[in-house]
Wavefront OBJ file of the C-alpha trace (Angstrom):
o trace
v 0.000 0.000 0.000
v 1.375 3.405 -1.002
v 1.559 6.336 1.412
v -1.233 8.131 -0.481
v -3.455 5.053 -0.326
v -2.851 4.704 3.401
v -3.730 8.357 3.963
v -6.949 7.920 1.944
v -7.956 4.840 3.979
v -7.231 6.629 7.263
v -9.297 9.644 6.193
v -12.163 7.407 5.094
v -12.151 5.468 8.368
v -12.196 8.753 10.277
v -15.192 10.107 8.382
v -17.106 6.837 8.782
v -16.384 6.877 12.517
v -17.754 10.405 12.774
v -20.756 9.447 10.652
v -21.580 6.488 12.871
v -20.909 8.227 16.194
v -24.311 9.580 17.236
v -22.609 11.697 19.891
v -20.668 13.728 17.338
v -22.463 16.798 15.991
v -20.755 18.079 12.842
v -20.040 21.775 12.367
v -22.544 22.237 9.593
v -25.040 20.139 11.492
v -25.097 22.701 14.268
v -25.670 25.557 11.877
v -28.095 24.225 9.250
v -30.110 21.509 10.980
v -32.302 21.685 14.041
v -31.018 19.531 16.875
v -34.576 18.509 17.684
v -34.938 16.609 14.394
v -34.321 12.836 14.683
v -31.459 11.613 12.474
v -31.190 8.184 10.871
v -27.753 6.996 9.748
v -27.962 5.062 6.468
v -25.072 3.296 4.708
v -25.536 3.438 0.921
v -23.520 0.767 -0.921
v -23.172 0.164 -4.647
v -21.309 0.987 -7.840
v -21.510 4.331 -9.664
v -25.078 3.641 -10.855
v -26.437 4.192 -7.347
v -26.513 7.905 -8.093
v -29.807 7.502 -9.945
v -31.402 6.515 -6.626
v -29.656 9.339 -4.773
v -31.068 11.783 -7.321
v -34.551 10.357 -6.737
v -34.162 10.821 -2.997
v -33.027 14.411 -3.521
v -35.986 15.018 -5.827
v -38.555 13.942 -3.229
v -36.982 15.278 -0.019
v -38.175 18.572 1.475
v -34.627 19.748 2.159
v -31.166 18.658 1.037
v -27.727 19.512 2.415
v -24.302 17.992 1.901
v -21.554 17.692 4.490
v -19.191 20.663 4.251
v -16.152 18.467 4.914
v -16.986 14.989 3.601
v -18.408 14.877 0.070
v -19.833 11.378 0.543
v -22.243 12.337 3.334
v -25.678 13.755 2.510
v -28.527 15.048 4.681
v -32.064 14.668 3.337
v -35.139 15.824 5.246
v -38.422 13.946 4.843
v -41.843 14.043 6.466
v -42.818 10.774 8.158
v -46.248 10.733 9.804
v -46.264 14.545 9.697
v -42.950 14.709 11.589
v -39.752 15.930 9.974
v -36.782 13.552 10.117
v -33.284 13.579 8.632
v -31.681 10.751 6.669
v -27.913 10.989 7.048
v -26.686 8.983 4.059
v -23.080 7.858 3.745
v -21.964 6.574 0.336
v -19.756 3.525 0.060
v -18.441 1.809 -3.039
v -18.133 -1.895 -3.706
v -14.515 -2.483 -2.726
v -13.855 -4.184 0.589
v -12.512 -1.588 3.018
v -12.421 -1.160 6.765
v -14.782 1.767 6.328
v -17.372 -0.365 4.554
v -17.089 -3.139 7.121
v -17.530 -0.623 9.947
v -20.564 0.948 8.261
v -22.222 -2.424 7.713
v -21.648 -3.294 11.352
v -22.895 -0.057 12.910
v -25.255 1.756 10.522
v -28.901 2.040 11.582
v -30.090 1.178 8.084
v -28.399 -0.130 4.926
v -29.261 0.246 1.236
v -27.456 -1.827 -1.405
v -28.017 -0.905 -5.046
v -27.176 -2.400 -8.434
v -28.447 -2.137 -12.010
v -29.670 -5.467 -13.370
v -28.115 -5.070 -16.828
v -24.662 -4.483 -15.324
v -23.433 -7.814 -13.993
v -20.249 -6.361 -12.544
v -22.134 -4.213 -10.033
v -24.124 -7.228 -8.840
v -21.069 -9.441 -8.441
v -19.261 -6.683 -6.549
v -22.088 -6.675 -4.005
v -21.630 -10.411 -3.539
v -18.356 -9.553 -1.811
v -20.401 -7.766 0.881
v -21.808 -11.071 2.124
v -18.725 -11.806 4.226
v -18.903 -8.336 5.787
v -22.484 -8.984 6.857
v -21.498 -12.334 8.348
v -18.913 -10.539 10.493
v -21.576 -8.369 12.092
v -21.919 -8.940 15.791
v -25.101 -10.667 16.811
v -27.310 -8.282 18.727
v -30.912 -8.092 19.821
v -31.975 -5.435 17.346
v -32.377 -6.016 13.622
v -31.043 -3.535 11.094
v -33.285 -2.669 8.124
v -31.428 -3.773 4.979
v -32.626 -3.288 1.403
v -31.144 -4.764 -1.756
v -32.483 -2.714 -4.666
v -32.262 -3.821 -8.285
v -32.754 -1.177 -10.945
v -34.561 -2.980 -13.762
v -34.275 -0.103 -16.236
v -33.533 -1.905 -19.490
v -32.457 1.114 -21.526
v -29.699 -0.313 -23.720
v -27.291 2.562 -23.136
v -26.906 4.111 -19.718
v -23.540 5.795 -19.819
v -22.535 7.698 -16.717
v -20.443 10.443 -18.235
v -17.587 12.282 -16.647
v -17.942 16.011 -16.124
v -15.971 18.840 -14.606
v -18.094 18.923 -11.458
v -17.013 15.457 -10.304
v -14.681 14.789 -7.407
v -12.625 11.836 -6.243
v -14.465 9.855 -3.595
v -12.546 9.385 -0.357
v -14.241 6.072 0.300
v -13.263 4.431 -2.952
v -11.135 5.694 -5.788
v -13.957 6.051 -8.279
v -15.141 9.495 -9.296
v -18.544 10.783 -8.308
v -20.411 13.988 -8.886
v -20.626 16.893 -6.508
v -23.957 16.654 -4.650
v -24.606 20.305 -5.487
v -24.807 19.468 -9.177
v -27.252 17.274 -11.041
v -25.954 13.884 -12.070
v -25.887 13.715 -15.833
v -27.050 10.584 -17.634
v -26.626 10.509 -21.371
v -27.473 8.082 -24.109
v -24.965 7.989 -26.927
v -26.508 7.684 -30.343
v -24.414 4.704 -31.366
v -26.795 2.343 -33.171
v -24.144 -0.336 -33.434
v -23.514 -0.215 -29.695
v -27.244 -0.188 -28.927
v -27.799 -3.217 -31.127
v -24.890 -5.090 -29.544
v -26.079 -4.401 -25.997
v -29.647 -5.315 -26.916
v -28.415 -8.694 -28.170
v -26.354 -9.261 -25.028
v -29.071 -8.092 -22.638
v -30.851 -11.420 -22.259
v -27.595 -13.152 -21.348
v -26.114 -10.411 -19.165
v -29.138 -9.308 -17.151
v -29.348 -10.303 -13.501
v -32.674 -12.028 -12.839
v -34.964 -11.161 -9.905
v -34.343 -14.662 -8.544
v -30.616 -13.944 -8.388
v -31.436 -10.764 -6.508
v -33.591 -12.698 -4.046
v -30.799 -15.229 -3.534
v -28.263 -12.489 -2.806
v -30.628 -10.821 -0.339
v -31.024 -14.107 1.566
v -27.250 -14.604 1.592
v -26.690 -11.095 2.948
v -29.073 -11.351 5.896
v -32.493 -12.675 6.943
v -33.345 -9.001 7.518
v -32.483 -8.050 3.923
v -35.467 -7.198 1.722
v -35.116 -7.438 -2.056
v -36.846 -4.745 -4.119
v -36.987 -4.642 -7.917
v -37.757 -1.229 -9.419
v -37.541 0.717 -12.656
v -35.823 3.869 -11.444
v -37.275 6.024 -14.234
v -40.840 5.283 -13.117
v -40.253 4.830 -9.401
v -42.182 7.421 -7.389
v -42.665 5.633 -4.057
v -39.699 7.333 -2.398
v -41.733 8.781 0.481
v -43.254 5.384 1.265
v -39.813 3.764 1.076
v -38.259 6.309 3.451
v -41.215 6.012 5.816
v -40.773 2.241 5.968
v -37.055 2.518 6.754
v -37.650 5.084 9.498
v -40.431 3.045 11.110
v -38.323 -0.124 11.081
v -35.421 1.706 12.729
v -37.788 3.163 15.322
v -39.120 -0.313 16.061
v -35.653 -1.828 16.484
v -34.241 1.190 18.344
v -36.672 2.457 21.018
v -34.524 5.526 21.789
v -35.148 6.727 18.230
v -38.864 6.613 18.883
v -38.323 8.656 22.051
v -36.440 11.281 20.050
v -39.240 11.369 17.488
v -41.779 11.844 20.289
v -39.686 14.672 21.735
v -39.520 16.257 18.294
v -43.311 16.108 17.978
v -43.738 17.596 21.459
v -41.269 20.388 20.683
v -43.098 21.143 17.441
v -46.453 21.139 19.233
v -45.111 23.434 21.952
v -43.706 25.802 19.344
v -47.032 25.807 17.486
v -48.924 26.492 20.713
v -46.642 29.427 21.502
v -47.218 30.912 18.060
v -50.979 30.416 18.338
v -50.994 31.927 21.828
v -48.995 34.915 20.616
v -51.308 35.393 17.634
v -54.324 35.119 19.921
v -52.786 37.684 22.280
v -52.029 40.031 19.402
v -55.588 39.654 18.124
v -56.982 40.317 21.602
v -54.802 43.416 21.938
v -56.023 44.697 18.586
v -59.636 44.074 19.610
v -59.118 45.918 22.899
v -57.492 48.788 21.047
v -60.406 48.981 18.622
v -62.901 48.849 21.510
v -61.117 51.672 23.358
v -61.078 53.759 20.192
v -64.815 53.154 19.756
v -65.504 54.235 23.360
v -63.460 57.417 22.942
v -65.205 58.142 19.662
v -68.623 57.682 21.298
v -67.651 59.980 24.159
v -66.437 62.629 21.746
v -69.674 62.428 19.776
v -71.668 62.736 23.009
v -69.641 65.770 24.072
v -70.267 67.465 20.720
v -74.009 66.869 21.018
v -74.097 68.336 24.568
v -72.307 71.517 23.493
v -74.734 72.004 20.658
l 1 2 3 4 5 6 7 8 9 10 11 12 13 14 15 16 17 18 19 20 21 22 23 24 25 26 27 28 29 30 31 32 33 34 35 36 37 38 39 40 41 42 43 44 45 46 47 48 49 50 51 52 53 54 55 56 57 58 59 60 61 62 63 64 65 66 67 68 69 70 71 72 73 74 75 76 77 78 79 80 81 82 83 84 85 86 87 88 89 90 91 92 93 94 95 96 97 98 99 100 101 102 103 104 105 106 107 108 109 110 111 112 113 114 115 116 117 118 119 120 121 122 123 124 125 126 127 128 129 130 131 132 133 134 135 136 137 138 139 140 141 142 143 144 145 146 147 148 149 150 151 152 153 154 155 156 157 158 159 160 161 162 163 164 165 166 167 168 169 170 171 172 173 174 175 176 177 178 179 180 181 182 183 184 185 186 187 188 189 190 191 192 193 194 195 196 197 198 199 200 201 202 203 204 205 206 207 208 209 210 211 212 213 214 215 216 217 218 219 220 221 222 223 224 225 226 227 228 229 230 231 232 233 234 235 236 237 238 239 240 241 242 243 244 245 246 247 248 249 250 251 252 253 254 255 256 257 258 259 260 261 262 263 264 265 266 267 268 269 270 271 272 273 274 275 276 277 278 279 280 281 282 283 284 285 286 287 288 289 290 291 292 293 294 295 296 297 298 299 300 301 302
């Protein structure tokens, strides 16, 4: 291992440790996110194609922020049962690293993603099975989702652009979260024809996805979607949050506190508005009394 590689691994391990340590409040977290909002730490594992799902999440969330220091950490706010929560998503690639193993062991929820027409991405996730087997047995179950993107568009080239950066967690390049991820289809009829012919042989079947999910963990749920037409993001996020709440009672307590804080804040605003309205009514009543007295005085003089 070169010196540069060792430095990259050390930096990645550090950022994962901070991501997983619920007692650490990041600098930007203190300034842009309310402390009362419950946070859910999600490990997001997959090859470069996972960005199509990240873009979907960003499209449906009510607020999006990225970590000011670590480019691979994203904060997405969603409404779950009328309460605002924050998904703290940490991206991981498909190479076996200490960071990935740590995330799999300690994350509150895990999403694994591959595209069914790209066999390499699927087989890279197979290497995660050993990491899941190393997880310590505990009483709580971690929500795990294996998602297969069944989009069969023959060409799905993830093009390089100037707004990409080098991921600390892997060595692959990924786009800056502040920019839209660009997907382009090259108009190469020969290439389209070739991939169309190879599709039936290369595509990962749903059964293979189910088998991988079972190998990963009894808690792992396999989901097959077409990312272009998938609009159930809010339901998906709600399910993850509720499963984490069920397996981690303290999360449910935090959510209850958040609801109580929101209710208290709403009551204060309503009370203030009611007081302001009452003051205005009193002021109007006093003005009316003075006006009546003045009119009476004028009539007496006459």
